[in-house]
C-alpha positions as CSV (number, residue, x, y, z in Angstrom):
1,M,107.0,53.1,97.6
2,K,107.2,49.6,96.3
3,I,108.5,46.8,97.9
4,Y,109.7,43.6,95.6
5,K,110.4,40.3,97.3
6,S,113.3,38.4,96.1
7,K,112.6,35.0,93.9
8,I,113.3,32.0,95.8
9,D,115.3,29.2,94.4
10,W,114.9,25.5,95.3
11,W,118.9,25.5,95.7
12,L,118.5,27.3,99.1
13,G,117.0,24.1,100.5
14,L,120.2,22.5,99.6
15,V,122.2,24.8,102.0
16,L,120.5,23.4,104.9
17,L,120.3,19.9,104.0
18,Y,123.1,18.7,105.7
19,P,122.0,20.3,109.2
20,I,118.6,19.5,108.3
21,F,119.6,16.0,108.4
22,R,122.0,16.3,111.1
23,S,118.8,17.3,113.4
24,V,116.8,14.5,112.2
25,V,119.5,11.7,112.9
26,S,119.8,13.7,116.5
27,I,115.9,13.3,116.9
28,I,116.0,9.8,116.2
29,E,118.7,9.4,118.7
30,G,116.3,10.6,121.3
31,E,118.8,13.9,121.5
32,W,116.7,17.0,122.2
33,I,119.4,19.0,120.4
34,G,117.8,17.6,116.9
35,Y,114.5,20.1,117.9
36,L,117.1,22.8,118.4
37,G,118.5,22.4,115.0
38,I,115.4,22.2,113.2
39,I,113.9,25.1,114.5
40,L,117.0,27.2,114.0
41,C,117.2,25.9,110.3
42,T,113.2,26.9,109.8
43,L,113.6,30.4,111.6
44,F,116.9,31.3,109.3
45,I,114.6,30.1,106.1
46,V,111.9,32.5,107.3
47,F,114.0,35.2,108.4
48,I,116.1,35.2,105.1
49,S,113.1,34.9,102.8
50,K,110.9,37.5,104.7
51,S,114.1,40.4,104.9
52,T,115.7,39.9,101.5
53,R,113.4,42.7,99.4
54,Y,114.1,45.9,97.1
55,I,112.5,49.2,97.5
56,I,111.7,51.8,94.9
57,A,111.1,55.0,97.1
58,E,111.0,58.2,95.2
59,N,114.7,58.3,93.7
60,Q,116.3,55.5,95.5
61,L,116.4,51.6,95.3
62,I,116.8,49.9,98.5
63,V,118.6,46.9,98.7
64,K,117.9,45.0,101.8
65,C,119.1,41.3,103.3
66,M,118.8,40.5,106.7
67,F,120.9,43.1,108.5
68,I,124.0,42.6,106.5
69,V,122.9,44.4,103.6
70,N,121.3,47.8,103.5
71,D,122.6,49.5,99.9
72,K,120.5,52.9,98.6
73,I,121.4,53.6,95.1
74,E,120.4,56.5,93.3
75,I,118.2,55.3,90.3
76,S,119.4,58.5,88.5
77,K,122.9,57.0,88.6
78,I,122.0,53.3,87.6
79,R,123.4,52.9,83.9
80,K,122.6,49.4,82.8
81,I,120.6,46.5,84.1
82,E,121.5,42.9,82.5
83,K,120.7,39.4,83.0
84,T,123.2,37.7,84.7
85,N,123.0,34.0,86.2
86,S,126.5,34.6,88.7
87,I,127.2,32.7,91.6
88,L,129.0,35.6,93.4
89,S,127.5,36.4,97.1
90,S,124.6,39.0,96.7
91,P,121.5,39.7,98.3
92,A,119.5,37.6,96.0
93,L,117.7,34.0,96.9
94,S,117.5,32.8,93.7
95,L,120.8,32.1,90.9
96,D,118.1,34.0,88.0
97,R,119.5,37.7,88.8
98,I,119.7,40.9,87.5
99,A,123.1,42.8,87.6
100,I,122.5,46.9,88.2
101,K,125.5,49.0,87.1
102,F,125.5,52.1,88.7
103,N,128.5,55.1,89.0
104,K,131.2,54.0,87.0
105,F,132.0,51.2,88.4
106,D,129.6,49.5,91.0
107,E,127.4,46.8,90.3
108,I,124.7,44.8,92.4
109,Y,123.4,41.5,91.8
110,I,119.1,41.0,92.8
111,S,116.5,38.9,91.9
112,P,113.2,40.7,92.2
113,K,110.3,38.1,92.1
114,E,108.4,40.4,89.7
115,R,110.8,41.3,87.3
116,Q,109.3,43.3,84.6
117,N,107.2,45.1,87.1
118,F,110.4,46.2,89.0
119,L,111.9,47.1,85.6
120,N,109.3,49.0,84.4
121,D,109.4,51.1,87.9
122,L,112.8,51.8,87.4
123,L,112.4,53.0,83.9
124,A,109.9,55.5,84.7
125,I,112.2,57.3,87.3
126,N,115.2,56.7,84.8
127,P,114.5,56.0,81.2
128,D,117.8,56.3,80.3
129,I,118.8,52.7,82.2
130,E,120.3,50.5,79.1
131,V,118.4,47.2,80.0
132,K,119.4,43.9,78.5
133,V,117.0,41.2,80.3
């Protein structure tokens, strides 16, 4: 079993910029709720970065992201892997993504930090995967 972490882009911080700004303003104004906002934003960043991962176990690719995504894909059914910068919602913390196409019409976007090692491990299990990255 191999575990790959998601690559993390700087834009993730932009999503939380406003809540952090509002929290700092609240702290400056002497409101304790600002501390709660900072703590919650920090916990969210840590939780999402630690929980987004891609696991290769035997003939399965397991994609996990928080409690929302827990997909299991048979590696033997992966047809194609290609580079994408899609902004569609996905279990990826970076826009530097790969699209994994499996079955007849299914696909998922992920962003493994160690992309080449990840691809090599998939190809070792299923050498018929068409790779365009």
